C-alpha atoms as one frame of an Amber mdcrd trajectory, in Angstrom:
protein
   2.931   7.290  18.570  -0.233   5.249  17.890   0.021   1.745  16.411  -3.579
   0.552  16.373  -7.014   1.016  17.905  -9.256  -1.876  18.885 -12.995  -1.756
  19.421 -16.407  -1.978  17.796 -17.201  -0.341  14.478 -20.190   1.790  15.484
 -20.565   3.795  12.241 -19.192   3.234   8.769 -19.132   5.338   5.601 -17.388
   5.041   2.234 -14.263   6.786   3.492 -14.628   6.958   7.270 -15.590   4.943
  10.316 -16.180   5.473  14.016 -14.449   2.959  16.257 -15.867   2.676  19.777
 -12.982   1.670  22.039 -15.165   1.479  25.142 -14.889   4.988  26.440 -13.934
   6.953  23.318 -15.299   6.896  19.771 -12.522   7.600  17.281 -13.409   8.890
  13.814 -10.930   7.478  11.300 -10.484   8.400   7.647 -10.167   5.153   5.668
  -9.791   3.972   2.089 -12.585   2.209   0.258 -10.529  -1.011   0.598 -10.596
  -0.776   4.401 -14.228   0.356   4.567 -15.395  -2.676   2.583 -13.361  -5.020
   4.787 -15.328  -3.973   7.912 -18.954  -4.085   9.019 -20.975  -2.114  11.548
 -21.106  -3.696  15.028 -18.092  -5.911  14.285 -15.028  -5.994  16.512 -11.947
  -4.703  14.731  -8.320  -3.847  15.263  -7.452  -0.992  12.920  -3.885   0.135
  12.251  -3.633   3.901  12.519  -1.634   6.853  11.307  -1.984  10.038  13.366
  -1.551  13.099  11.149  -0.997  16.551  12.656  -0.779  19.902  10.888  -0.919
  23.472  12.201  -4.676  23.595  11.648  -5.880  20.008  12.153  -5.353  16.600
  13.711  -6.728  13.422  12.155  -6.574   9.648  12.441  -6.276   7.488   9.333
  -7.159   3.807   9.628  -5.995   0.750   7.688  -7.049  -2.890   7.577  -3.581
  -4.112   6.510   0.053  -3.276   7.194   0.901  -2.889   3.515  -1.878  -0.353
   3.022  -0.598   1.795   5.889   2.999   1.452   4.697   1.972   2.542   1.195
   0.020   5.477   2.654   3.057   6.666   4.605   5.326   6.293   1.594   2.859
   8.211  -0.591   2.918  11.085   1.917   6.645  11.471   1.254   5.983  12.296
  -2.405   6.005  16.022  -3.077   2.441  17.288  -3.533   0.684  14.226  -2.091
  -1.282  14.839   1.099  -3.397  12.482   3.208  -6.544  12.959   1.092  -4.680
  12.251  -2.152  -2.954   9.213  -0.633  -6.307   7.801   0.522  -7.733   8.491
  -2.922  -4.966   6.437  -4.510  -5.499   3.591  -2.055  -9.257   3.728  -2.622
  -8.845   3.537  -6.395  -7.030   0.193  -6.470  -5.709  -2.519  -4.122  -2.154
  -2.006  -2.797  -0.573  -4.660  -5.040  -2.219  -3.165  -8.135  -1.117   0.343
  -7.149   2.451  -0.896  -6.691   2.341  -2.611 -10.085   0.972   0.556 -11.727
   3.790   2.655 -10.260   6.434   0.061 -11.183   5.174   0.066 -14.764   5.175
   3.865 -14.919   1.551   3.672 -16.060   0.724   7.391 -16.092  -2.587   6.807
 -17.861  -3.879   4.597 -15.041  -2.580   6.978 -12.370  -4.099  10.090 -13.961
  -7.448   8.304 -14.272  -7.651   8.433 -10.461  -9.656  11.404  -9.206  -7.384
  14.211  -8.003  -4.211  12.894  -9.655  -2.889  15.110 -12.426  -0.042  14.431
 -14.830   2.624  16.118 -12.685   1.582  14.222  -9.560   1.515  10.934 -11.487
   5.014  11.607 -12.829   6.290  12.391  -9.308   4.756   9.153  -7.995   6.565
   7.143 -10.636   9.893   8.960 -10.306   9.960   9.053  -6.495   8.493   5.611
  -5.755   9.513   3.347  -8.613  13.079   2.789  -7.422  12.052   2.392  -3.794
   9.207  -0.079  -4.041  10.989  -2.460  -1.677  10.636   0.183   1.036   6.856
  -0.080   0.755   6.995  -3.363   2.642   9.501  -2.313   5.291  13.289  -2.110
   5.089  14.763  -1.867   1.614  16.029  -5.264   0.496  19.805  -5.369   0.424
  19.655  -5.988  -3.308  17.107  -3.321  -4.178  19.363  -2.017  -6.910  20.943
  -5.361  -7.811  20.591  -9.040  -7.017  18.364  -9.907  -4.064  17.734 -13.134
  -2.196  14.702 -15.231  -3.026  13.460 -14.751   0.557  13.434 -10.960   0.141
  11.447 -11.195  -3.077   8.968 -13.642  -1.523   8.526 -11.383   1.516   7.764
  -8.314  -0.611   5.222 -10.321  -2.645   3.547 -11.541   0.555   3.460  -7.988
   1.924   1.806  -6.880  -1.318  -0.992  -9.406  -0.879   0.152 -12.725  -2.388
  -0.396 -15.940  -0.434   2.940 -17.402   0.777   2.840 -20.408  -1.592   1.849
 -18.212  -4.520   4.649 -15.752  -3.649   7.170 -18.631  -3.613   5.918 -19.806
  -7.024   5.991 -16.298  -8.536   9.486 -15.567  -7.183  10.828 -18.860  -8.528
   9.266 -18.280 -11.946  10.703 -14.754 -12.107  14.204 -16.022 -11.271  13.962
 -18.799 -13.867  12.811 -16.330 -16.517  15.210 -13.453 -15.743  18.177 -15.224
 -14.143  19.511 -15.357 -10.591  21.436 -12.071 -10.853  18.537 -10.013 -12.217
  17.761  -6.606 -10.704  15.332  -6.785  -7.770  12.887  -4.310  -9.344  12.809
  -6.316 -12.595  12.163  -9.533 -10.677   9.396  -7.881  -8.674   7.788  -6.351
 -11.776   7.844  -9.743 -13.532   6.385 -11.530 -10.491   3.602  -8.956 -10.054
   2.631  -9.239 -13.717   2.626 -13.031 -13.534   0.466 -12.867 -10.402  -2.027
 -10.569 -12.120  -2.542 -13.060 -14.950  -2.884 -16.182 -12.767
């Protein structure tokens, strides 16, 4: 329904902002990542998610496409609401969150405020095999071999620079073989990128 809002950031908090679009000031709930990417009185285009329940309506704002895509995917996990999803996105950058879920790192997930053991386990079980969906359509090889272009695109969507993504994808294929599972290739590339 709403794709983005464009205007001036008139107020900014740790987890919210007011965007003045000229005639309307929209209050948006945002992650710490988005809040730190913006400044008061700056012009901004903020991607939005409009969330409606029986008792409330709210706008959630995002500085990047991958952050909004992750937010929407997190909402599909049983027991994760908008506040919990924003908490996860505030705790770590999108690529680090994806890596944590891929690794099944329950300790790191439960260290995030508001995330208990059961929620962490659901995140891993429900998202681990669908990480490709976090950057758009599931790669055709999500459960088997995938093209190098698909792997590069997912890495770029998760925050790698295009050249770096190319390098990481190539290194993963050389290490694991051309017919390796997409999730294994992605996990290897993300780990290599974290140590560069």
